[in-house]
C-alpha positions as CSV (number, residue, x, y, z in Angstrom):
1,M,6.7,-17.3,58.0
2,L,6.6,-13.5,57.3
3,S,10.4,-13.4,57.2
4,K,10.5,-16.2,54.6
5,I,8.0,-14.3,52.4
6,I,10.1,-11.1,52.7
7,K,13.3,-13.0,51.9
8,D,11.6,-14.6,48.8
9,A,10.3,-11.2,47.7
10,E,13.8,-9.7,47.9
11,S,15.2,-12.4,45.8
12,L,12.7,-12.0,42.9
13,P,13.8,-9.9,40.0
14,S,11.9,-6.6,39.7
15,T,10.3,-5.7,36.4
16,L,11.0,-2.3,34.9
17,L,7.4,-1.3,35.4
18,Y,7.5,-2.3,39.1
19,K,10.7,-0.3,39.5
20,I,9.4,2.8,37.7
21,K,6.0,2.8,39.6
22,N,7.7,2.3,43.0
23,G,10.5,4.8,42.5
24,L,13.1,2.1,42.4
25,A,14.3,2.6,38.8
26,T,17.9,4.0,38.5
27,L,19.9,5.4,35.6
28,A,21.3,1.9,35.1
29,D,17.8,0.8,33.9
30,E,17.8,3.5,31.1
31,D,19.1,1.3,28.3
32,E,16.4,-1.3,29.0
33,A,13.8,1.4,29.1
34,C,14.8,2.9,25.8
35,K,14.2,-0.4,24.0
36,D,10.4,0.5,24.0
37,S,8.6,3.8,23.3
38,Y,6.3,3.3,26.3
39,W,9.0,2.5,28.8
40,A,11.2,5.3,27.5
41,Y,8.3,7.8,28.0
42,L,7.7,6.6,31.6
43,F,11.4,6.5,32.4
44,A,11.9,10.1,31.3
45,R,8.8,11.3,33.1
46,W,9.5,9.6,36.4
47,V,13.2,9.0,36.8
48,K,15.3,12.0,37.9
49,G,18.4,12.5,35.8
50,A,17.2,10.5,32.8
51,N,18.8,11.3,29.5
52,I,15.9,13.2,27.9
53,E,17.3,13.1,24.4
54,K,17.9,9.3,24.5
55,C,14.4,8.6,25.9
56,E,12.8,11.0,23.5
57,E,14.5,9.2,20.5
58,A,12.8,6.0,21.6
59,A,9.5,7.5,22.6
60,C,9.2,9.3,19.2
61,K,9.0,6.0,17.4
62,D,5.3,5.9,18.3
63,P,3.1,8.9,17.5
64,W,1.0,8.5,20.7
65,R,4.1,8.3,22.9
66,A,5.7,11.3,21.1
67,Y,2.6,13.3,22.0
68,C,2.6,12.2,25.6
69,F,6.4,12.9,25.8
70,A,6.0,16.5,24.6
71,R,3.0,17.0,26.9
72,D,4.5,15.5,30.1
73,V,8.3,15.6,30.1
74,K,10.2,18.7,31.0
75,G,12.9,19.5,28.5
76,A,11.3,17.6,25.6
77,N,12.1,18.9,22.1
78,I,8.6,20.1,21.0
79,E,9.5,20.3,17.3
80,K,10.8,16.8,17.2
81,C,7.9,15.4,19.1
82,C,5.5,17.3,16.9
83,E,7.0,15.8,13.8
84,A,6.6,12.3,15.2
85,A,3.2,12.8,16.7
86,C,1.4,14.7,14.0
87,K,1.0,11.8,11.6
88,E,-2.6,11.3,12.6
89,P,-5.3,14.0,12.6
90,N,-6.5,13.2,16.1
91,L,-3.0,13.5,17.5
92,A,-2.3,16.7,15.6
93,Y,-5.4,18.2,17.2
94,R,-4.4,17.0,20.7
95,F,-0.9,18.2,20.2
96,A,-1.9,21.7,19.3
97,L,-4.5,21.8,22.1
98,N,-2.4,20.4,24.9
99,V,1.3,21.0,24.2
100,K,2.7,24.4,25.0
101,G,4.8,25.7,22.2
102,A,3.3,23.5,19.5
103,N,3.5,24.7,15.9
104,I,-0.2,25.3,15.3
105,E,0.2,25.5,11.5
106,S,1.9,22.2,11.1
107,C,-0.6,20.5,13.4
108,E,-3.5,22.2,11.5
109,D,-2.1,20.8,8.2
110,V,-2.6,17.2,9.4
111,A,-5.8,17.8,11.5
112,C,-7.6,19.4,8.6
113,K,-7.2,16.3,6.4
114,D,-10.0,14.8,8.4
115,P,-13.4,16.7,8.5
116,Q,-14.1,15.7,12.1
117,W,-10.7,16.9,13.4
118,A,-10.8,20.0,11.3
119,Y,-14.0,21.0,13.1
120,W,-12.6,20.2,16.6
121,F,-9.4,22.1,15.7
122,A,-11.2,25.2,14.6
123,R,-13.5,25.1,17.7
124,D,-10.9,24.4,20.4
125,V,-7.4,25.5,19.3
126,K,-6.4,29.2,19.8
127,G,-4.8,30.6,16.6
128,A,-6.5,28.1,14.3
129,N,-7.1,29.3,10.7
130,I,-10.9,29.1,10.5
131,E,-11.1,29.3,6.7
132,R,-8.6,26.5,6.3
133,C,-10.4,24.3,8.9
134,E,-13.7,25.1,7.3
135,E,-12.4,23.8,4.0
136,G,-11.4,20.5,5.7
137,A,-14.7,20.2,7.6
138,S,-16.8,20.9,4.5
139,K,-15.6,17.6,2.9
140,D,-18.3,15.9,5.0
141,T,-21.8,17.2,5.4
142,R,-22.2,16.3,9.0
143,W,-19.0,18.2,10.0
144,A,-19.9,21.2,7.7
145,Y,-23.2,21.4,9.6
146,E,-21.5,21.2,13.0
147,F,-18.9,23.7,11.9
148,A,-21.7,26.2,11.0
149,R,-23.3,25.6,14.4
150,G,-20.3,25.5,16.6
151,V,-17.4,27.6,15.3
152,K,-17.3,31.3,15.7
153,G,-16.4,33.0,12.4
154,A,-17.7,30.2,10.3
155,N,-18.8,31.1,6.8
156,I,-22.4,29.9,7.1
157,E,-23.2,30.1,3.4
158,K,-20.2,28.0,2.5
159,C,-21.2,25.4,5.1
160,R,-24.8,25.5,3.9
161,K,-23.7,24.9,0.3
162,A,-21.7,21.8,1.5
163,C,-24.9,20.5,3.2
164,E,-27.2,21.0,0.2
165,R,-29.4,18.0,-0.7
166,T,-28.5,16.0,2.4
167,G,-30.1,15.4,5.8
168,Y,-28.0,18.1,7.2
169,A,-29.4,20.9,5.0
170,F,-30.3,24.0,6.8
């Protein structure tokens, strides 16, 4: 009975996910992997000898995968991944925070378009331009208040002015 099960299992086609997770993927699977940003990212991350540029091209079609690719894959082109990932404020923040060699200024441009991410960027990212982030955070009273409380070097008066006549006035 066991030999029949093993024989049947050997004859079943393996999915790409199964192959990658179990270390069975080969370079012959690369073309299939590069049809999808998720598979391309996983393939480049886990398969030795993968064509990083080819996988990166596919992964960078999705902003989240571009961020993951830059963060996790050795040899990734950080500038190319940054350009692809930093289309959304939360990803621009994550990219600047977690990817070595990230262009802080270009990430900051995108993150500071949203008051919440402008606050987090100023608070957590080394090299952030506090004044620029404060300007972004001050577009929303809650985040102007949080900025005054949580960011070293914040202009308290500017934040206070942004909070006038609201529930966040201080």
